[in-house]
C-alpha positions in Angstrom: 3.7 -27.2 14.1 4.2 -28.0 17.8 7.6 -26.2 17.9 5.9 -23.1 16.5 3.1 -23.4 19.1 5.6 -23.7 21.9 7.4 -20.5 20.8 4.0 -18.8 20.6 3.1 -19.8 24.1 6.5 -18.7 25.4 6.2 -15.3 23.7 2.7 -14.8 24.9 3.7 -15.5 28.5 6.6 -13.1 28.1 4.4 -10.4 26.8 1.4 -10.7 29.1 2.6 -12.2 32.3 -0.1 -14.3 33.8 -2.2 -16.1 31.2 -4.8 -18.8 31.6 -4.8 -22.2 29.7 -8.1 -21.2 28.1 -6.6 -18.0 26.6 -3.5 -19.9 25.3 -5.7 -22.6 23.8 -7.9 -20.0 22.0 -4.8 -18.1 20.6 -3.3 -21.3 19.3 -6.5 -23.0 18.1 -6.0 -26.1 20.2 -7.6 -27.8 23.2 -6.9 -26.9 26.8 -5.5 -30.4 27.3 -3.0 -29.8 24.5 -1.9 -26.6 26.3 -1.3 -28.6 29.5 1.0 -31.0 27.6 2.8 -28.0 26.0 3.4 -26.4 29.4 4.8 -29.7 30.6 7.1 -29.8 27.6 8.4 -26.3 28.2 9.1 -27.2 31.8 11.0 -30.3 30.9 13.1 -28.3 28.4 14.2 -25.9 31.2 11.8 -23.0 30.8 10.9 -21.7 34.3 7.1 -21.7 33.8 4.8 -22.3 36.8 1.1 -22.2 37.5 -0.9 -20.1 39.9 -4.0 -21.7 41.2 -7.4 -20.2 42.0 -10.1 -18.3 40.0 -7.5 -15.7 39.0 -4.8 -18.2 38.3 -3.0 -19.3 35.2 0.6 -19.7 33.9 3.5 -17.3 34.2 7.2 -17.3 33.7 9.6 -16.9 36.6 10.4 -13.2 37.2 13.4 -12.1 35.2 13.2 -14.9 32.6 13.1 -13.1 29.3 14.7 -13.0 25.9 15.7 -9.4 25.3 16.5 -7.3 22.3 19.2 -5.3 23.8 20.8 -2.2 22.2 17.6 -0.8 20.8 16.8 2.9 21.4 13.2 3.9 22.0 13.0 5.4 18.5 14.3 2.2 17.0 11.8 0.1 18.9 9.0 2.4 17.7 10.2 2.3 14.1 9.9 -1.5 14.2 6.2 -1.3 14.8 5.7 1.5 12.2 7.4 -0.6 9.5 4.6 -3.1 9.3 1.5 -2.3 7.3 -1.3 -4.6 8.7 -3.7 -4.0 5.8 -1.1 -4.7 3.1 0.2 -7.8 5.0 -3.3 -9.1 5.2 -3.9 -8.6 1.5 -0.7 -10.7 0.8 -1.9 -13.4 3.2 0.6 -12.6 5.8 -1.6 -11.0 8.4 -1.3 -13.8 11.0 2.4 -14.0 10.4 2.9 -10.3 11.0 0.7 -10.4 14.1 2.8 -13.3 15.4 6.1 -11.5 14.6 5.0 -8.3 16.3 4.0 -10.3 19.4 7.3 -12.0 19.6 9.1 -8.6 19.2 7.0 -7.2 21.9 7.8 -10.0 24.2 11.5 -9.7 23.6 11.7 -6.0 24.2 12.6 -4.6 27.6 9.6 -3.2 29.5 10.3 0.5 28.9 10.7 0.0 25.1 7.7 -2.4 25.0 5.4 0.3 26.4 6.9 2.9 24.0 6.1 0.6 21.0 2.6 -0.1 22.2 1.9 3.6 22.7 3.0 4.4 19.1 0.7 1.7 17.7 -2.3 3.5 19.4 -1.4 6.8 17.8 -0.6 6.0 14.2 -2.8 4.3 11.6 -1.9 4.0 7.9 -4.8 4.1 5.4 -3.0 3.5 2.1 -5.8 4.2 -0.5 -6.4 7.8 -1.6 -9.5 9.7 -0.5 -12.8 8.6 -2.1 -11.1 5.5 -3.5 -11.2 1.9 -2.3 -8.1 -0.2 -1.9 -7.8 -3.0 -4.4 -7.8 -6.7 -3.3 -6.9 -8.4 -6.6 -7.9 -12.0 -7.0 -4.4 -13.2 -7.9 -2.4 -11.1 -5.4 -1.5 -13.8 -3.0 -0.6 -16.3 -5.7 1.6 -13.8 -7.5 3.2 -12.8 -4.2 4.0 -16.5 -3.6 5.6 -16.7 -7.1 7.7 -13.7 -6.3 8.9 -15.3 -3.0 9.7 -18.6 -4.6 11.1 -17.2 -7.9 8.7 -19.1 -10.1 7.8 -18.1 -13.7 4.1 -17.2 -14.2 1.8 -17.2 -17.2 -0.7 -14.5 -17.3 -3.5 -13.2 -19.4 -3.5 -9.5 -18.9 -5.9 -6.7 -19.9 -3.9 -3.6 -20.9 -5.4 -0.3 -22.0 -5.8 -1.5 -25.5 -6.1 -5.3 -25.6 -5.8 -8.6 -23.8 -2.3 -10.1 -23.9 -0.6 -13.3 -22.9 2.7 -13.1 -21.2 5.3 -15.5 -19.6 6.9 -13.4 -16.9 9.5 -13.7 -14.1 8.0 -11.9 -11.1 10.6 -9.8 -9.3 8.6 -7.8 -6.7 5.3 -6.5 -5.5 4.6 -2.8 -5.1 1.5 -1.1 -3.6 0.9 2.5 -4.6 -2.2 4.6 -3.9 -4.1 1.5 -2.8 -3.3 -0.4 -6.0 -1.1 -3.5 -6.3 1.5 -3.9 -9.0 3.9 -6.7 -9.9 7.3 -5.9 -11.4 8.1 -8.8 -13.7 10.8 -9.5 -16.3 9.5 -10.2 -19.8 12.0 -10.8 -22.6 14.8 -9.9 -20.3 13.2 -6.5 -19.6 11.5 -5.5 -16.3 7.9 -4.3 -16.8 5.1 -3.2 -14.5 1.7 -4.9 -14.4 -1.3 -3.9 -12.4 -2.4 -7.1 -10.6 -6.2 -6.2 -10.8 -5.9 -6.5 -14.6 -4.6 -10.0 -14.5 -7.4 -12.1 -15.9 -5.8 -15.6 -15.6 -2.8 -16.9 -13.9 -0.7 -20.0 -13.9 2.2 -20.3 -11.5 4.7 -22.7 -13.2 7.3 -25.0 -11.6 10.0 -23.2 -13.7 12.4 -21.3 -11.5 14.5 -18.3 -12.6 17.6 -16.4 -11.4 17.4 -12.9 -9.9 18.7 -10.4 -12.5 22.1 -9.2 -11.5 22.2 -5.7 -10.1 18.4 -5.3 -10.1 17.0 -3.0 -7.4 13.2 -3.0 -7.0 13.0 0.4 -5.3 15.3 2.0 -7.8 13.5 0.5 -10.8 10.1 1.6 -9.4 11.2 5.2 -8.7 12.7 5.5 -12.2 9.7 3.9 -13.8 7.4 6.3 -12.0 9.3 9.3 -13.3 9.3 7.9 -16.8 5.5 7.3 -16.5 4.9 10.8 -15.4 6.7 12.2 -18.4 4.7 9.9 -20.7 1.4 10.9 -19.1 2.1 14.7 -19.1 4.3 15.3 -22.2 2.9 18.7 -23.1 2.8 22.1 -21.5 0.0 24.7 -21.2 -0.3 28.3 -20.1 -3.5 29.2 -18.3 -5.1 31.9 -16.3 -6.5 30.7 -13.1 -8.5 32.1 -10.2 -7.5 31.8 -6.6 -10.1 29.1 -6.0 -9.0 27.2 -9.1 -5.3 27.3 -8.0 -6.3 25.8 -4.7 -8.2 23.1 -6.5 -5.0 22.2 -8.5 -2.8 22.3 -5.4 -5.1 19.9 -3.6 -6.2 17.5 -6.4 -3.6 17.5 -9.2 -1.0 14.7 -9.3 2.3 15.4 -7.5 4.2 15.7 -10.8 1.9 18.5 -12.0 2.0 20.3 -8.6 5.7 20.2 -8.5 6.1 21.7 -12.0 3.7 24.6 -11.8 5.5 27.8 -12.8 4.1 31.3 -12.3 4.4 33.4 -15.4 3.0 36.8 -14.1 1.9 38.5 -11.0 -1.7 38.1 -9.9 -4.2 40.8 -11.3 -6.6 42.8 -9.2 -9.0 39.9 -9.0 -6.3 37.5 -7.8 -6.1 35.6 -11.1 -2.7 34.4 -12.0 -1.0 33.2 -15.2 0.8 29.9 -14.8 2.5 27.3 -16.9 2.1 23.6 -16.1 2.5 20.1 -17.6 -0.7 18.6 -19.2 -1.7 15.3 -20.7 -2.5 14.6 -24.3 -5.3 16.9 -25.7 -8.4 14.9 -24.9 -7.3 14.2 -21.3 -6.1 17.8 -20.9 -9.5 19.1 -21.9 -11.1 16.7 -19.4 -8.8 17.9 -16.6 -9.4 21.6 -17.4 -13.2 21.2 -17.5 -13.1 20.0 -13.9 -12.1 23.5 -13.0 -15.2 25.0 -14.6 -15.2 28.8 -14.8 -12.1 29.1 -12.6 -9.6 28.6 -15.6 -8.9 29.9 -19.1 -6.5 28.2 -21.4 -4.2 30.7 -23.2 -1.7 28.4 -24.9 -1.3 26.2 -26.9 -3.9 27.3 -29.5 -5.0 23.7 -30.2 -5.9 23.1 -26.6 -7.7 26.4 -26.4 -9.7 25.5 -29.5 -10.5 22.1 -28.0 -11.8 23.7 -24.8 -14.0 26.1 -26.9 -15.5 23.2 -28.8 -16.2 21.2 -25.6 -17.8 24.3 -24.0 -20.0 24.9 -27.1 -21.1 21.3 -27.0 -22.1 21.7 -23.4 -23.9 24.9 -24.0 -25.9 23.3 -26.8 -26.7 20.3 -24.7 -28.0 22.4 -21.8 -29.8 25.0 -24.0 -33.1 23.1 -23.8 -34.9 22.6 -20.5 -34.9 19.3 -18.7 -38.6 19.1 -19.2 -38.2 18.9 -22.9 -36.1 15.7 -22.5 -39.0 13.8 -20.9 -41.6 14.6 -23.5 
């Protein structure tokens, strides 16, 4: 613990220059007297740290004493500070570690690169969840992340779309997508994906496991995402859509749908176009089309057009009577 604190004091002095004992004590959650002893220890170990007395005094390092990260370009230094996602690190219980690591990196950078990295941090902010959605903070996220790191088997009770299930799994990696957290885990020698917010109970066992030979987390995730998109949107529909409806699709439809829209015919005089696009199973497809209201007309397949007609007739019947009649 003390060794870590001494390094933290050193990097703080490198990054900030003149620092008071009170500030160092607050940053390290120790007493001022402990900081005095730590400064003495640094001096005895050969670190050229000295004190400046007076109301504006404190401790500083001898000019020119610095551990440097040489060979970095300005772009590389900036990229180091873009690579960290503070919100995600905090969710995983690593917020303090990330802050400490960035401070050490800042201290080790030459002055020109240090200023470049600081400037970048003031100009970019990552907000991972999508619009109108809150990021998840699953109860078992940190425990599962620890099991991933230590390669320990876990026992979970999991709520899927259809039922609750018990699984013994070997957690291989954590993925955050759209503000939601997932664990990729091997079950029965096959990698599978579990949404961590749906884990109802968790036991981290003492049983270790070996990393599967040749497994690549990013490669698995990208392939699994493509496979999931095909499962979610297995069908195709031809629709007529207004200019406003087309804008709605371009802004709100999932990326897979937007990327596979095909224009069948030129726009008519009113700007309506005929397009072909992937759709989900019938019930969900009706739900998605109803969101567009009068801006869309389903042409094909016939069963989807019939399902739309039935849904619209049900709505017409429901709204045929006045609202006052419902309260009588």
